[in-house]
C-alpha positions as CSV (number, residue, x, y, z in Angstrom):
1,M,131.6,53.3,105.2
2,P,130.0,55.9,103.0
3,L,126.7,57.6,104.1
4,Y,125.0,57.1,100.7
5,L,125.0,54.6,97.8
6,V,125.7,57.5,95.4
7,N,128.6,59.6,96.7
8,T,128.8,62.4,94.2
9,P,128.7,66.0,95.6
10,T,125.4,66.6,93.9
11,A,123.8,63.4,95.4
12,E,125.2,64.1,98.8
13,K,123.8,67.7,98.8
14,F,120.4,66.5,97.6
15,L,120.1,63.7,100.2
16,T,121.4,65.9,103.0
17,L,118.8,68.5,102.2
18,A,116.0,66.1,101.7
19,N,116.7,64.6,105.0
20,T,115.6,67.7,106.9
21,N,112.3,69.4,107.4
22,A,113.6,72.7,106.1
23,G,115.1,71.1,103.1
24,R,111.9,69.3,102.2
25,R,110.0,72.6,102.5
26,A,112.5,74.3,100.2
27,M,112.1,71.5,97.7
28,L,108.4,71.0,97.8
29,G,106.9,74.1,99.2
30,D,105.9,75.4,102.7
31,A,102.6,73.8,103.6
32,D,101.9,76.5,106.1
33,S,102.2,79.4,103.7
34,D,99.0,81.3,102.8
35,K,100.2,81.2,99.2
36,F,99.3,77.5,99.1
37,K,96.1,77.6,101.2
38,G,93.9,74.7,100.4
39,M,96.8,72.5,99.3
40,G,98.7,72.5,102.5
41,Q,97.9,68.8,103.4
42,T,98.8,67.7,99.9
43,I,102.2,69.4,100.2
44,T,102.7,68.0,103.7
45,D,101.9,64.5,102.3
46,A,104.5,64.9,99.6
47,Q,107.1,65.9,102.1
48,E,106.4,62.8,104.1
49,V,106.7,60.7,100.9
50,L,110.1,62.2,100.2
51,R,111.2,61.8,103.9
52,K,110.3,58.1,103.9
53,G,111.9,57.5,100.5
54,V,115.2,59.1,101.6
55,E,115.2,57.2,104.9
56,R,114.7,53.8,103.2
57,A,117.3,54.6,100.5
58,V,119.9,55.7,103.0
59,A,119.3,52.7,105.2
60,L,120.3,50.3,102.4
61,V,123.9,51.4,102.9
62,Q,124.0,49.5,106.2
63,D,122.1,46.4,104.9
64,R,124.6,43.6,105.2
65,T,122.3,41.0,103.6
66,R,122.5,42.6,100.2
67,T,125.3,42.9,97.7
68,D,126.0,46.3,96.2
69,V,124.1,45.4,93.1
70,A,121.1,44.3,95.2
71,K,121.3,47.6,97.2
72,H,121.2,49.7,94.1
73,A,118.4,47.7,92.6
74,A,116.4,48.1,95.7
75,A,117.1,51.8,95.9
76,K,116.0,52.1,92.3
77,Q,112.6,50.6,93.3
78,I,112.3,53.0,96.2
79,A,113.2,55.9,93.8
80,E,110.6,54.9,91.3
81,S,107.9,54.6,93.9
82,T,108.8,57.9,95.6
83,A,109.1,59.7,92.2
84,K,105.7,58.3,91.1
85,Q,104.0,59.7,94.2
86,L,105.6,63.1,93.9
87,A,104.7,63.2,90.2
88,F,101.0,62.5,91.2
89,T,101.2,65.4,93.7
90,R,102.8,67.6,91.1
91,N,99.9,66.9,88.7
92,Q,97.4,67.7,91.5
93,L,99.0,71.1,92.1
94,A,99.1,71.8,88.4
95,A,95.3,71.0,88.1
96,K,94.5,73.2,91.1
97,A,96.6,76.0,89.8
98,E,94.8,75.9,86.5
99,D,91.4,75.8,88.2
100,L,92.3,78.9,90.3
101,M,93.6,80.8,87.2
102,Q,90.4,80.0,85.3
103,D,88.1,80.9,88.2
104,G,89.9,84.2,88.8
105,Q,89.8,85.0,85.1
106,A,86.1,84.3,85.0
107,V,85.4,86.6,88.0
108,A,87.5,89.4,86.5
109,D,85.9,89.0,83.1
110,A,82.4,89.3,84.6
111,F,83.4,92.3,86.8
112,F,85.0,94.2,83.9
113,E,82.4,93.3,81.3
114,M,82.1,96.0,78.6
115,R,78.5,97.2,78.1
116,G,77.0,98.5,74.9
117,E,75.3,101.5,76.6
118,R,78.7,102.8,77.7
119,S,80.4,102.4,74.3
120,A,80.5,106.2,73.6
121,I,82.1,107.0,77.0
122,D,84.5,104.0,76.6
123,A,85.7,105.4,73.3
124,Q,86.4,108.8,74.9
125,I,88.2,107.0,77.7
126,M,90.4,105.2,75.2
127,N,91.3,108.5,73.5
128,W,92.2,109.9,76.9
129,V,94.4,106.9,77.7
130,K,96.2,107.3,74.3
131,E,96.8,111.0,75.0
132,Q,98.1,110.4,78.5
133,A,100.3,107.4,77.4
134,A,102.1,109.7,75.0
135,T,103.2,112.1,77.8
136,D,106.0,111.7,80.3
137,G,104.7,110.0,83.4
138,G,101.4,109.3,81.5
139,V,101.2,105.6,82.4
140,A,101.6,106.4,86.1
141,Q,98.8,109.0,85.8
142,I,96.6,106.4,84.0
143,R,97.2,103.9,86.8
144,K,96.5,106.4,89.5
145,T,93.2,107.4,87.9
146,A,92.2,103.8,87.3
147,M,92.5,103.0,91.0
148,D,89.5,105.3,91.6
149,E,87.6,104.9,88.3
150,P,86.1,101.4,87.6
151,Q,85.1,102.4,84.1
152,L,88.6,103.3,83.1
153,A,89.8,100.1,84.8
154,A,87.3,98.1,82.6
155,V,88.7,99.8,79.4
156,L,92.3,99.0,80.5
157,Y,91.3,95.4,81.2
158,N,89.5,94.8,77.9
159,A,91.2,96.9,75.3
160,P,94.3,95.6,73.6
161,N,97.5,97.5,74.3
162,F,98.0,98.8,70.7
163,L,94.6,100.6,70.8
164,L,95.7,102.3,74.0
165,G,99.1,103.4,72.9
166,I,100.7,101.4,75.8
167,N,103.5,98.9,75.4
168,E,102.6,95.3,76.2
169,K,104.6,95.0,79.4
170,S,103.1,98.2,80.9
171,H,99.6,97.1,79.8
172,S,99.9,93.7,81.5
173,K,101.0,95.4,84.7
174,L,98.1,97.8,84.5
175,R,95.6,95.0,84.0
176,L,96.9,93.2,87.1
177,D,96.8,96.4,89.1
178,V,93.2,97.1,88.3
179,V,92.1,93.5,89.0
180,E,93.8,93.6,92.4
181,K,92.1,96.9,93.2
182,H,88.6,96.4,91.9
183,A,88.2,92.6,91.8
184,P,90.4,91.4,94.7
185,S,88.8,88.0,94.9
186,A,89.7,87.4,91.3
187,Y,93.2,88.6,91.8
188,K,93.7,86.4,94.9
189,A,92.6,83.3,93.0
190,M,94.9,84.1,90.0
191,D,97.8,85.0,92.3
192,Q,97.4,81.7,94.2
193,G,97.3,79.9,90.9
194,V,100.6,81.5,89.8
195,E,102.2,80.6,93.1
196,L,101.2,77.0,92.7
197,Q,102.5,76.9,89.2
198,G,105.8,78.2,90.6
199,L,106.1,75.0,92.6
200,L,105.9,72.7,89.6
201,P,109.6,73.1,88.5
202,R,110.6,72.4,92.0
203,Y,108.8,69.1,92.0
204,D,110.4,68.3,88.6
205,K,113.8,69.0,90.1
206,A,113.1,66.9,93.2
207,I,112.0,63.9,91.0
208,A,115.1,64.2,88.9
209,G,117.2,64.4,92.1
210,I,115.6,61.3,93.5
211,H,116.7,59.2,90.5
212,S,120.2,60.7,90.3
213,S,120.8,60.4,94.1
214,F,119.2,57.2,95.3
215,Y,121.0,54.8,93.1
216,N,123.5,54.3,90.3
217,P,121.6,53.0,87.3
218,T,124.6,51.2,85.8
219,I,125.0,49.2,89.0
220,A,121.2,48.7,89.5
221,D,120.8,47.4,86.0
222,Q,123.2,44.6,86.7
223,A,120.5,42.9,88.8
224,A,118.9,41.9,85.5
225,S,121.7,39.4,85.0
226,H,120.6,37.5,88.2
227,V,120.1,33.8,87.6
228,E,117.7,31.8,89.6
229,V,119.2,28.4,90.6
230,A,116.2,26.9,92.4
């Protein structure tokens, strides 16, 4: 007797993985990781939802009271319920990630706020940055100086890259570096938000895997032809 209702290599790999603690952590995130602090229980609950769903779907193989069509129809119901709960968790993670990103951005914006009384000095700093950026190793020197000079850091954070003579990729990296150095709480919030956002495609993949591995839709849909006789 086969182990699963769907016996393709892809389905077998998904269900085997989802049937282990390590596999569920790989699919849905490690609840104990500091990267997901504050959402650990949410992730743990999602793993438990997946565990129970897989357990119930696999158990249907041994159910002698159901026909194959009935088994696949029941597995489809389990898949829909499991996927719905994981989609809800995914949306919770997405909302939390967005909140963290916005909170971190607000803290960084406030810390690096440009002030009118410093405009003359800021203009000189921008000219210095442009001069340095045009030299070999200039961006590295700018970064090194910005680690010790909050006013330079503020200029790098606020000024667009084309006014600084720095390419967009290097400028983005410099902005993150100065936030991490001078506004660590902002960086931590934004970094955690990015990590949570990184989980979202994994939830999407798990949800898709549930539907493709729990049941065969062609067989499950045959249940619609059932005729009540009493």
